[in-house]
SEMARDO-634611 format. One line per 8 residues: number of its first residue (from 0); their letters; for each residue x, y, z of C-alpha. Coordinates in steps of 0.2 Angstrom, whole numbers, plus 5000, padded with zeros to 4 digits. Example, Ala and Ser with C-alpha at 12.3 -4.5 7.8 and 13.67 -1.06 7.14 Angstrom:
BEGIN
0) AS) 5062:4978:5039; 5068:4995:5036
//
This chain:
BEGIN
0) XXXXXXXX) 5114:5371:5721; 5115:5379:5704; 5110:5366:5691; 5108:5377:5675; 5120:5386:5665; 5122:5405:5667; 5120:5416:5652; 5136:5412:5642
8) XXXXXXXX) 5149:5426:5639; 5137:5440:5633; 5133:5429:5618; 5117:5439:5614; 5126:5456:5614; 5131:5461:5597; 5149:5466:5593; 5153:5484:5587
16) XXXXXXXX) 5148:5486:5569; 5159:5492:5555; 5154:5510:5549; 5157:5511:5530; 5154:5530:5530; 5167:5533:5543; 5180:5521:5535; 5178:5528:5518
24) XXXXXXXX) 5185:5545:5524; 5201:5536:5530; 5217:5532:5522; 5224:5514:5524; 5234:5518:5540; 5218:5527:5546; 5207:5511:5542; 5220:5500:5552
32) XXXXXXXX) 5218:5512:5567; 5199:5512:5566; 5199:5493:5565; 5211:5492:5580; 5201:5504:5591; 5185:5495:5586; 5192:5478:5591; 5199:5485:5607
40) XXXXXXXX) 5183:5493:5612; 5175:5476:5618; 5184:5466:5631; 5176:5450:5624; 5187:5452:5609; 5203:5456:5618; 5209:5463:5635; 5218:5479:5639
48) XXXXXXXX) 5235:5480:5631; 5233:5463:5623; 5232:5458:5605; 5239:5465:5589; 5233:5471:5572; 5243:5474:5556; 5242:5480:5538; 5254:5478:5524
56) XXXXXXXX) 5253:5495:5515; 5262:5501:5499; 5271:5518:5502; 5284:5529:5495; 5301:5526:5502; 5308:5542:5508; 5326:5537:5502; 5323:5530:5485
64) XXXXXXXX) 5306:5538:5480; 5300:5520:5475; 5284:5511:5481; 5289:5499:5495; 5278:5487:5505; 5278:5492:5524; 5271:5483:5538; 5261:5493:5550
72) XXXXXXXX) 5259:5483:5567; 5254:5488:5584; 5270:5493:5593; 5277:5486:5610; 5266:5490:5625; 5252:5498:5616; 5233:5495:5618; 5223:5492:5602
80) XXXXXXXX) 5207:5500:5610; 5215:5517:5614; 5231:5518:5603; 5233:5532:5590; 5243:5531:5574; 5259:5534:5583; 5256:5518:5592; 5261:5508:5576
88) XXXXXXXX) 5278:5502:5572; 5282:5503:5553; 5295:5491:5545; 5301:5487:5528; 5293:5470:5523; 5308:5465:5511; 5320:5467:5526; 5308:5457:5538
96) XXXXXXXX) 5308:5443:5525; 5327:5444:5523; 5328:5440:5542; 5324:5422:5539; 5342:5420:5532; 5349:5426:5549; 5338:5414:5560; 5348:5401:5570
104) XXXXXXXX) 5334:5391:5578; 5323:5391:5593; 5337:5392:5606; 5343:5409:5598; 5326:5416:5593; 5327:5431:5606; 5341:5438:5596; 5330:5441:5581
112) XXXXXXXX) 5321:5455:5591; 5338:5465:5590; 5336:5465:5571; 5319:5473:5571; 5325:5491:5573; 5336:5488:5557; 5320:5485:5548; 5312:5502:5553
120) XXXXXXXX) 5303:5512:5540; 5304:5531:5539; 5314:5532:5556; 5299:5527:5566; 5304:5527:5584; 5290:5516:5590; 5298:5500:5596; 5292:5484:5587
128) XXXXXXXX) 5283:5471:5598; 5288:5452:5599; 5273:5448:5589; 5280:5457:5573; 5287:5441:5565; 5270:5433:5567; 5261:5446:5557; 5275:5448:5544
136) XXXXXXXX) 5276:5429:5541; 5258:5428:5535; 5254:5432:5517; 5238:5442:5520; 5237:5461:5519; 5227:5463:5535; 5230:5452:5551; 5222:5452:5568
144) XXXXXXXX) 5229:5443:5583; 5215:5444:5597; 5213:5436:5614; 5194:5433:5614; 5187:5423:5629; 5177:5411:5619; 5192:5406:5608; 5204:5405:5622
152) XXXXXXXX) 5191:5394:5631; 5192:5382:5616; 5211:5384:5615; 5213:5379:5634; 5203:5363:5633; 5211:5346:5634; 5205:5341:5617; 5207:5359:5609
160) XXXXXXXX) 5213:5353:5592; 5198:5341:5590; 5185:5354:5596; 5193:5368:5586; 5190:5358:5570; 5172:5354:5576; 5168:5372:5580; 5174:5380:5564
168) XXXXXXXX) 5171:5365:5553; 5189:5364:5546; 5190:5383:5541; 5202:5387:5556; 5218:5379:5559; 5226:5374:5576; 5243:5374:5583; 5250:5368:5600
176) XXXXXXXX) 5256:5381:5613; 5272:5390:5608; 5279:5405:5616; 5277:5421:5605; 5292:5425:5594; 5301:5421:5578; 5299:5402:5578; 5280:5404:5581
184) XXXXXXXX) 5279:5416:5566; 5288:5403:5555; 5276:5389:5561; 5261:5400:5558; 5266:5402:5540; 5269:5384:5538; 5252:5379:5545; 5244:5392:5534
192) XXXXXXXX) 5253:5385:5518; 5249:5367:5522; 5230:5371:5524; 5225:5382:5509; 5209:5392:5512; 5209:5394:5531; 5200:5409:5539; 5211:5409:5554
200) XXXXXXXX) 5222:5399:5566; 5219:5395:5585; 5235:5395:5595; 5234:5382:5609; 5231:5391:5626; 5234:5408:5618; 5222:5415:5606; 5216:5418:5588
208) XXXXXXXX) 5225:5424:5572; 5213:5429:5558; 5215:5439:5542; 5207:5448:5527; 5210:5457:5511; 5204:5473:5517; 5202:5481:5534; 5183:5478:5534
216) XXXXXXXX) 5184:5460:5528; 5197:5457:5541; 5187:5464:5555; 5171:5455:5550; 5181:5439:5548; 5188:5441:5566; 5171:5445:5574; 5162:5431:5565
224) XXXXXXXX) 5174:5418:5571; 5172:5424:5589; 5153:5424:5587; 5154:5407:5580; 5164:5401:5595; 5152:5409:5607; 5137:5402:5599; 5144:5384:5599
232) XXXXXXXX) 5149:5386:5617; 5132:5392:5622; 5123:5378:5613; 5135:5365:5621; 5132:5371:5638; 5113:5372:5636; 5113:5354:5629; 5123:5347:5643
240) XXXXXXXX) 5114:5357:5657; 5130:5357:5667; 5132:5365:5684; 5142:5381:5682; 5159:5378:5691; 5152:5363:5700; 5137:5372:5707; 5135:5386:5721
248) XXXXXXXX) 5144:5383:5737; 5142:5400:5746; 5129:5414:5745; 5135:5432:5742; 5135:5442:5758; 5123:5456:5760; 5129:5473:5754; 5131:5481:5771
256) XXXXXXXX) 5140:5466:5778; 5152:5465:5763; 5156:5483:5764; 5159:5483:5782; 5170:5468:5781; 5180:5475:5766; 5183:5492:5776; 5190:5482:5790
264) XXXXXXXX) 5201:5469:5780; 5207:5479:5765; 5219:5491:5775; 5227:5477:5784; 5229:5467:5768; 5236:5482:5759; 5249:5485:5772; 5255:5467:5774
272) XXXXXXXX) 5257:5466:5755; 5267:5482:5753; 5284:5475:5755; 5293:5491:5755; 5283:5500:5741; 5265:5506:5743; 5251:5497:5733; 5233:5500:5728
280) XXXXXXXX) 5219:5489:5728; 5204:5487:5716; 5188:5478:5721; 5178:5468:5708; 5161:5461:5713; 5154:5457:5695; 5142:5443:5692; 5156:5433:5684
288) XXXXXXXX) 5168:5435:5699; 5154:5431:5712; 5149:5415:5702; 5167:5409:5703; 5171:5414:5721; 5155:5406:5727; 5157:5390:5717; 5161:5372:5723
296) XXXXXXXX) 5176:5371:5710; 5184:5387:5716; 5200:5379:5724; 5204:5366:5711; 5201:5378:5696; 5210:5393:5704; 5224:5381:5708; 5227:5376:5690
304) XXXXXXXX) 5232:5394:5685; 5228:5404:5670; 5231:5398:5652; 5234:5413:5641; 5251:5422:5643; 5243:5439:5643; 5232:5433:5658; 5246:5427:5670
312) XXXXXXXX) 5258:5441:5665; 5246:5453:5673; 5239:5441:5687; 5253:5429:5692; 5250:5411:5688; 5238:5408:5703; 5227:5419:5715; 5227:5419:5734
320) XXXXXXXX) 5210:5413:5742; 5206:5421:5759; 5193:5410:5768; 5178:5417:5776; 5185:5411:5793; 5200:5423:5791; 5191:5438:5785; 5178:5437:5799
328) XXXXXXXX) 5192:5440:5812; 5196:5457:5819; 5211:5466:5826; 5227:5456:5830; 5220:5439:5825; 5215:5446:5808; 5232:5453:5805; 5241:5437:5811
336) XXXXXXXX) 5229:5426:5800; 5232:5436:5785; 5251:5436:5788; 5251:5417:5788; 5241:5416:5772; 5253:5429:5763; 5268:5420:5770; 5262:5403:5763
344) XXXXXXXX) 5259:5411:5746; 5276:5420:5746; 5285:5403:5750; 5275:5394:5737; 5280:5407:5724; 5298:5407:5729; 5298:5388:5727; 5290:5390:5710
352) XXXXXXXX) 5304:5402:5706; 5317:5389:5712; 5309:5375:5702; 5309:5384:5686; 5323:5397:5685; 5336:5396:5672; 5354:5401:5673; 5351:5418:5666
360) XXXXXXXX) 5333:5421:5674; 5330:5438:5682; 5330:5439:5701; 5315:5434:5710; 5301:5448:5709; 5288:5453:5721; 5281:5436:5728; 5265:5444:5734
368) XXXXXXXX) 5249:5439:5726; 5241:5450:5713; 5223:5442:5713; 5215:5439:5730; 5198:5430:5730; 5186:5431:5745; 5172:5419:5744; 5155:5427:5747
376) XXXXXXXX) 5162:5444:5743; 5172:5445:5727; 5189:5448:5720; 5203:5461:5725; 5218:5464:5714; 5233:5473:5721; 5247:5482:5711; 5258:5497:5711
384) XXXXXXXX) 5244:5509:5705; 5226:5509:5704; 5225:5507:5685; 5236:5492:5685; 5226:5484:5699; 5210:5487:5689; 5217:5480:5673; 5224:5464:5682
392) XXXXXXXX) 5206:5462:5688; 5199:5463:5671; 5212:5450:5665; 5207:5438:5679; 5188:5440:5674; 5194:5435:5656; 5202:5420:5664; 5187:5416:5674
400) XXXXXXXX) 5177:5416:5658; 5189:5404:5650; 5189:5392:5664; 5170:5392:5665; 5167:5388:5646; 5182:5376:5645; 5177:5366:5660; 5158:5366:5655
408) XXXXXXXX) 5162:5357:5638; 5178:5348:5640; 5192:5350:5653; 5201:5366:5657; 5220:5365:5656; 5231:5378:5662; 5248:5382:5655; 5262:5371:5661
416) XXXXXXXX) 5272:5378:5675; 5288:5379:5666; 5280:5388:5651; 5272:5400:5663; 5288:5404:5671; 5297:5406:5655; 5285:5419:5650; 5284:5428:5667
424) XXXXXXXX) 5303:5429:5668; 5307:5431:5649; 5322:5441:5647; 5313:5452:5634; 5299:5455:5646; 5313:5460:5659; 5321:5472:5647; 5304:5480:5644
432) XXXXXXXX) 5301:5482:5663; 5318:5490:5665; 5314:5503:5652; 5299:5509:5661; 5301:5527:5668; 5304:5529:5687; 5287:5531:5696; 5282:5548:5702
440) XXXXXXXX) 5284:5551:5721; 5266:5548:5727; 5262:5533:5716; 5253:5520:5726; 5248:5533:5739; 5230:5538:5743; 5226:5556:5750; 5209:5560:5757
448) XXXXXXXX) 5206:5579:5757; 5191:5586:5766; 5184:5602:5759; 5190:5595:5743; 5178:5604:5732; 5184:5621:5738; 5198:5632:5731; 5212:5626:5742
456) XXXXXXXX) 5205:5608:5742; 5205:5608:5723; 5223:5615:5722; 5229:5602:5735; 5221:5588:5726; 5228:5593:5709; 5246:5594:5717; 5244:5577:5724
464) XXXXXXXX) 5237:5570:5708; 5251:5578:5698; 5264:5568:5709; 5255:5551:5706; 5243:5550:5721; 5225:5544:5721; 5213:5556:5729; 5197:5555:5738
472) XXXXXXXX) 5188:5571:5738; 5177:5573:5754; 5165:5588:5754; 5148:5592:5761; 5143:5601:5744; 5137:5587:5733; 5135:5598:5718; 5152:5605:5719
480) XXXXXXXX) 5160:5588:5723; 5152:5581:5707; 5159:5595:5696; 5176:5595:5703; 5178:5576:5704; 5173:5575:5685; 5185:5589:5680; 5199:5580:5690
488) XXXXXXXX) 5195:5563:5683; 5195:5570:5666; 5212:5578:5668; 5221:5564:5678; 5211:5548:5674; 5195:5540:5681; 5206:5527:5691; 5214:5541:5702
496) XXXXXXXX) 5199:5551:5709; 5184:5547:5720; 5172:5559:5728; 5162:5556:5744; 5150:5567:5752; 5156:5570:5770; 5149:5581:5784; 5164:5582:5796
504) XXXXXXXX) 5153:5586:5811; 5145:5569:5809; 5154:5554:5816; 5145:5542:5805; 5148:5552:5790; 5167:5553:5793; 5168:5534:5796; 5158:5531:5780
512) XXXXXXXX) 5170:5542:5770; 5185:5532:5776; 5176:5515:5773; 5174:5521:5756; 5192:5525:5754; 5196:5508:5760; 5185:5499:5748; 5190:5510:5733
520) XXXXXXXX) 5209:5510:5736; 5213:5499:5751; 5216:5513:5763; 5223:5531:5766; 5241:5536:5767; 5239:5555:5767; 5225:5565:5776; 5223:5583:5772
528) XXXXXXXX) 5210:5590:5784; 5204:5606:5776; 5186:5608:5778; 5182:5625:5785; 5171:5640:5788; 5174:5657:5794; 5164:5669:5804; 5167:5686:5813
536) XXXXXXXX) 5158:5695:5827; 5163:5705:5842; 5165:5695:5858; 5149:5702:5866; 5139:5698:5850; 5147:5680:5848; 5132:5668:5851; 5134:5651:5858
544) XXXXXXXX) 5127:5645:5841; 5141:5653:5832; 5154:5647:5845; 5148:5629:5843; 5147:5630:5824; 5165:5634:5824; 5170:5621:5837; 5160:5608:5828
552) XXXXXXXX) 5167:5610:5811; 5185:5616:5815; 5189:5607:5831; 5177:5592:5833; 5177:5589:5814; 5196:5589:5813; 5197:5577:5827; 5185:5565:5820
560) XXXXXXXX) 5193:5565:5803; 5211:5563:5810; 5205:5549:5822; 5198:5539:5808; 5213:5542:5797; 5224:5537:5812; 5215:5521:5814; 5216:5516:5796
568) XXXXXXXX) 5235:5521:5795; 5238:5510:5811; 5229:5495:5803; 5240:5497:5787; 5255:5498:5798; 5265:5508:5784; 5265:5525:5793; 5256:5540:5785
576) XXXXXXXX) 5256:5559:5784; 5242:5570:5792; 5241:5588:5787; 5230:5600:5795; 5226:5616:5786; 5224:5628:5800; 5227:5647:5799; 5237:5662:5804
584) XXXXXXXX) 5223:5665:5816; 5228:5649:5826; 5244:5658:5831; 5238:5676:5833; 5221:5682:5837; 5211:5693:5825; 5199:5707:5830; 5181:5701:5831
592) XXXXXXXX) 5185:5683:5827; 5185:5674:5844; 5176:5658:5839; 5186:5656:5823; 5203:5659:5831; 5200:5648:5846; 5195:5633:5835; 5210:5636:5824
600) XXXXXXXX) 5221:5636:5839; 5213:5619:5844; 5218:5612:5827; 5236:5616:5830; 5236:5608:5847; 5227:5593:5840; 5240:5590:5827; 5254:5590:5840
608) XXXXXXXX) 5244:5577:5850; 5243:5566:5834; 5261:5569:5831; 5265:5563:5848; 5255:5547:5847; 5258:5543:5829; 5277:5544:5830; 5280:5526:5836
616) XXXXXXXX) 5269:5520:5821; 5278:5531:5808; 5263:5543:5807; 5268:5561:5805; 5257:5575:5809; 5260:5593:5803; 5251:5610:5801; 5250:5622:5786
624) XXXXXXXX) 5245:5640:5792; 5238:5650:5777; 5233:5668:5778; 5221:5678:5767; 5219:5665:5753; 5205:5675:5744; 5206:5669:5726; 5196:5653:5724
632) XXXXXXXX) 5192:5651:5742; 5174:5647:5746; 5174:5656:5763; 5178:5672:5755; 5162:5672:5744; 5150:5673:5759; 5148:5684:5774; 5166:5682:5780
640) XXXXXXXX) 5172:5694:5766; 5160:5707:5772; 5164:5705:5790; 5182:5706:5788; 5181:5721:5777; 5170:5729:5791; 5182:5724:5805; 5196:5732:5796
648) XXXXXXXX) 5186:5747:5790; 5189:5745:5771; 5179:5742:5756; 5176:5723:5752; 5184:5725:5735; 5200:5731:5743; 5202:5715:5754; 5216:5707:5743
656) XXXXXXXX) 5226:5722:5742; 5224:5725:5760; 5231:5708:5765; 5244:5709:5752; 5251:5725:5758; 5249:5720:5776; 5262:5706:5774; 5280:5707:5775
664) XXXXXXXX) 5284:5701:5758; 5269:5711:5750; 5263:5696:5741; 5246:5688:5739; 5244:5670:5745; 5235:5658:5733; 5228:5641:5734; 5243:5634:5725
672) XXXXXXXX) 5254:5640:5738; 5245:5631:5751; 5245:5615:5740; 5264:5616:5738; 5266:5617:5757; 5254:5603:5759; 5264:5592:5746; 5280:5595:5756
680) XXXXXXXX) 5273:5587:5771; 5264:5573:5761; 5280:5568:5752; 5291:5556:5762; 5306:5560:5751; 5305:5578:5756; 5299:5578:5775; 5301:5560:5782
688) XXXXXXXX) 5309:5568:5797; 5296:5581:5800; 5282:5579:5813; 5274:5591:5825; 5279:5606:5814; 5270:5622:5808; 5273:5629:5791; 5266:5647:5789
696) XXXXXXXX) 5261:5652:5771; 5256:5670:5774; 5269:5680:5765; 5276:5685:5782; 5266:5690:5797; 5277:5695:5812; 5264:5692:5825; 5261:5674:5818
704) XXX) 5280:5669:5819; 5281:5652:5828; 5289:5652:5845
//
């Protein structure tokens, strides 16, 4: 049992420091942005997309030419850590103050949001957030509203008001929970006016408001209050010598056991949670998470739900706990047990909706869990895309920190169920969801591309990423894999790209690649089998070694990769698409390329076999047949180029022109052309009724026509 307190909330790691030299070169909006980014760079201060910052700045009115007071405040849906200047809403302060005369009370406060566009300064198109009245109501030039774990822990204690006074020695006010909006802004102003000299106000169950006369003093005040809360909590925990979360109940699994379990369980869990739309998973095995899922108090604390509205908007009010007895199962028993757990969670969520819904509440949303806790393993979060799943996990880590600190010193209190529902199904939040753009066709899908670091593989990966897919690049060339993976991650985001070294001739290596895909994303929906070599030799000079090398990579390798993809797609139960990049040579023999042509023909027949067995499971299998893709292709940089030039009795430098002129359309074939054909077979909205097909991308080769 764990009888000592763990290191409290990174207390000993300093917060980012204000850089006077950098700030001196900035104007007032620039300093506000600098402060915002600095605050958002540390998740102990606020979580992704959470918190607000503002400054009241005197500017020239473009209509009258007079100096007017303008509120710059983080706009709706922004993130203080990554936002730019265009992320701020700008509003006339005199108009915001005049709104008080239109306010008709708490029951009608949502209508106040409709007035905010009328207060816009300089035709700024950035929508103002619901927190705008909170910032405009306070008389300070600079205001921060943050969600620091340490302060929310105090805000979520049963005796929050008393403890707030004790921690901050009367320099910080306290207000009970109230949903963000115009009424809260009015109450903030009243609390501040009633207690002159405050440095900030703690909102029960919610967060911290703090302020300053300058951008720097505001930042330093905010950080100092958070540090004070952290220090006090650390001292209290040390003095009390409490058991963290009631002590340790489970020991973390060995890494190999954990990874093997996840590779088996996550595709099943992902498929069962799909509910008609693909989802992606994110695994978190941080020390904070393991401490929580392995603790004696896991069930009772997780059952209380989260406190901060930012937390449960991302995570739902409660997680699902999967007992070890369930995730140790395999095959049909595993699927049945997970089905039962998910069915119970959905029923409980539907009952929560029925208990709390109001006459005008939006319809029941996806009732599946977002946060899934696995004792001895960690936490899995599931959402429509990888970034959303990862961020949900980060929010739940914030919630874990809050529960740990609050329960160690006092008693953790979650937000009342009705209040939680009213936030989750708030009509203003629903309106925000409805304004979101339609997702790209492959959002929520995972594509594994073998030969992913080559020219064709890169083009295919880029095409999939452009349509919203996540991509696992599998390649035997580690150096090229690292380089290509870094470039794609920079262009499309780190959440969307993973690289794994894979030798397709090794069964163990192929299995490990798919296990990695399962752990990183939850499974695979699209397989692009593209790893390749090329060789040429007259028949009587074709050695057994050359023959076996072609068969090993192009036939056996394609089989191993397709088999593992098939297994994973079957476990998910949501169908899938398998695309084999074969060759024109699979349809028509080329001179002095017997081993290559035979192996490519095997790929085509292999695809047909998978199409046959996959059809009842919704797994489609198709072939793309390129010809003479020279630019960017690895196989044309080695001996193959020399051999094909020799076989056709031309100079090596004339190869592209030779193949172009040989085609019926007299056009060169590029990697992007193969990528486009591959995307066609990957996209359900384009080819849902296509399986067992061959698509030639060869600019026209009469001998290779399919028959």
